N, C-alpha and C positions, 0 to 999 in steps of 0.2 A: 235654202237648202238644193234649190235645182241645179244651180253651176255647179254643185259638188257631184249631182248626178252623173252631170255628162261628163265632166273631167275624172270624175274617179268612180265610176257609175259601179264595179264591182261585187263592195259591198251591202251597197241597197238589193243588187240580183241578188246576192245570198238571202238577203232579208227577206225579200219577193220569196224567195223559192221554199223557205221556212215555213212561212205562214201561208203557202200553199198546200205546203204538205201536209201541215195541220188539220188546214180546213178542209182538204178531200178524208181525212182522218175519220172525221163523225161518220160518212157514209162507209168507209171500209169498214170501222167496228159495226156496224149496224148492219151489214151484210153478213161480216163475218161472224160473229154472234149466231147466227141461224144456223152454223155448222157445229162451235164450240160452243159447252158450257164456260160462265162465264169466268169463274174461277181458274178453270183449266187454262181459257186464254190467256189470262193474266200471268198465270204461272209460267207457260211456255213464253211468252212475250218478253218478260223482265229475266230469266234464265238464261235467254240466247243474248238479251243485251249485256245480261253481268257478264257474258264469256267474252263477247267482243269489248267491252271496256275492261276487262281485265288487264293484260297489258299495260295500258297507259296509266291504270291506277299504281298498280305494282310499280312502275316507272318514279312514278310521282312521290311514291311512299320513300324511294328512298333521299326524297330532298324533304319532306317533312314527316314529324309526328303528332300525331292526334293526342292529345291532353284527354287524361279519363274525366278530366270535370265537364267535357263538353261530347261524352258518348250518348249520356242520356238525352240530351238537345238533338244528334246526331236519328238517335232509334226515334223521336219525337218526328220529324221530318220525314223520317223513312213510315213511320204507319200513317202521319197524316194526309203526305203528298204521293204518295206509292198506295199501299194498302186500302186505305178507306175511300180516295179521293179517286182512285179505281172502279171498287169495288162499287160506289156509290153512282158513278160513270156510266160503265158497262150495265148495270143493274137497271138503270135510268133509262140510256139508249133504244133499250129492249122494247122498252114500252110507251114512251115519246116518239113524238117526229123529229128528226134531224135537223128540221126548220126550229123546231119552239129549243131543242137541246145546242145549238149553237149560239144563237141568239141569247137565250139565259144567261151562257157562261160569258155575255157582257156584261154581268154585275158582278164580275169579278174586281172593277179597279173601284167600283160603288163601295161594294165590303172593305178592300183593303184601305180606304180611306177611313171607314168603320173602326175598323178592328188597331191602323198606326193610331189613330185618336184615345182609343181605350189603354193597349196597351203601350205603345209607343210613346204616349204624350206630345206625338204631333199636332202641332197647332190645325184648328178646323176653322170656317170661314163659315160666315152665314151665307153666302151663295155657293158654299157645299154640301149644307144643310139642304137647300131649297133644289139640287141637285138630286139630294140623297130620294128625297123625297117624289120627288118625279119619277127617278128611275125604276123605283121600288113599286111604284102607281102602275107604271110600264110591264115589270113582271108578273105583277099579280093577275095582269090580265092577258097575259099570256099563259102563269100559270091553271086560268081558268075558271076566277071568281064571275065573270058573267054566266059562264054556265053553269056554277055552283048556285047563282043566287037565285036561274029560272029553271033548274033542277034537270038541265039536259046533260051535266059532264058525262066524261067518261074514265070509271076511275080507274082505270089502267095507264091512260093518257096522264090525269093528274098523278099518280102515282110517282111514274116519270119524270116528271115536269120539275115535283119534290125532292126527288132522288139528285138531278142533276145540279139543284141548287145547294145541296147538302153536299155535294160533291166539290164546287166551287165553293163553299162556307171553309170546306178540308184543305184546298189546294190553298185558300189564304190563309188561315189561320198556320199551316206550311209554311208559305212567305214570311210570316212575322218574325217562326220561329227560328228559318234560314237568315235571315237577315244578319244579325251578327256574326252567325257562326261562317256566312262568304267574306266577310270582310278577315278571316282568319285561315281560310283555308280556300285551295283550290274549288272553283262549281266541279269540277270534271270529278273530285274524287269525292264531293260531298253527294254529289249525282250517284256515285258508282255505291258508296255504301247506302245511298237509297235502293239501290235497283238489287242488291243482295239482299236485304232486311225485305224488298217486297215479295221477292225469291221464296225466301225462306216463311212469310206469316202465308203465302195463299199455297203451297204444300198441302196443309192438314184439308182445309175448301176443296181443293184440286182431286184430292185421292177419296173425297166423300162424293164428289160428283161422279168418279168413276166406277165405286162400289154401286151408287143409287145404279148408276148406266152404266153397265161396263162394253157395249158395241159401240159407244158414239164414237172413238176412234177411227176404225173401218169406216163411218159413214161422211167423212172426212172427203171433200172433193179437189180438185185443184184449184179453183176458186177460194175455198177457204186456207190450203195452203199459202196461196199468194196473196191472204185479206194479212196472213200470218208477218209475212216476209214483210209488207209495208211497214204493217204497227212495230214491229221492231227494228229492219235495218233504217226505215225513214222515218218514222214516225219518231221513232225513241233514240235513233244516233244521229245518222245526217243532220236530218231538222234540227238538233243539238248544237252539233256544231258550227252547223250553217248560220245559225242566230248568234252562236256566241263569235265568231269570227267578225262578222257583219257589227256586234256590237263594240268589239274590239276598235273595230275600223273608224265608228261613226260617235254615237253616244247614247243612252237611255232615252230620251226626248224623244229622240227619231226612230230609233227601234221599238221601243214601244206603240206608232203609230203605225205600223204595219199588223199591229194585232188585229186590228178593224175589218183587216182582209178577209177573215176567218170565216166570218157567218157568209158571206155575202158567195164566199167559195161550197160552201157547204150548202147552203139553201139551193142554189142551181145546180149542185151537182143532185142535189135529191128531187128536187123537179124533172132534171131528164131521165134521172138513173130509176129514181123510186116510186117514182108519178107522185109529189109531195105536193099539196097544193096550198097557199098563201091565203087566210081569210082577211077581210078588215080590218076586225079585230086584233089580228097578230100584227100589221102592218099600223094599228094606233099604236099598240103595247112598243113595236120595236122602235119606232120613231120617240116614241117618252124615253124608253133603254137611254136610246143616244142623246138625246137632251141631255137626260140626266149624268150619263156617264163625262160628257161635255163641263157641266156646273160643277157637277162634284169634285173633280178634277182641276178646275178653275185657281188657277193661284197656289196650286199646290205643287211641291217640287216634286220629280218626277221618279221613281224609284225600279229601279232593276227587279222586275219579280222572277221569280223563280219558274223557270221555263222547261226543263228538262221532259216531262210527261204529262204537261198537262190533262192530255188526252189521252 
């Protein structure tokens, strides 16, 4: 792979930039949620993203026709990967640390193996089961199991960690539903439909937030606006196109290797910008998750995980 990087570096640069954007998005989301209510931020993010994707989606609809029997699955993808995933993620990142959240999302490959075996009847090996067990042990450490046992756990942080895991579970479930759909329709079309569905489902919760506190929009600063722009144009649009282009020029196995950059980027920025700290328990838990992901995916075919708006 190294020779290809030097001879044709642009696809690898595109993949790197995409994951750098997604890694930084953990910190951006944490900061932006200090000014926006979570459902309102989600509404604006995906409403604006839908507007940007609309011309591309409309151009594609002239070439393809969506079958009625696929509509329930497309709706399920939008509900799982946009509505529930983003809701759990925003509510979770408000309560826990960026370092915890970014590391806990590494459980996604492990969850993918389990659900792929359960729903798609994919083969699973003994080494994968060992990896799953090791990975979940690491996740339990980061979730706060030792603190729960000795009675020093923060209920707020614990809830945030659990919500991040739930967001990851919704992501993986949505990916399982999306896998056969993505073989029928272009990923851009599936993403555009999911964005539009997310916009619709976030409208009522966002309206409720406004009714409870109608003064929140006038309290938004330039920092909040920049955060919204980053999450819309960079995280939801630019990173997606960079990833898809890089993937088309390389392969799934190579493209997925870059996703492990995200927690390192998120942790570095969280330490520098937010002043977060890394504990010994966290280091042990993160190491166990890393080993678990490696063993859990060993000898397994690499799959193209649906990437458009993981966070």
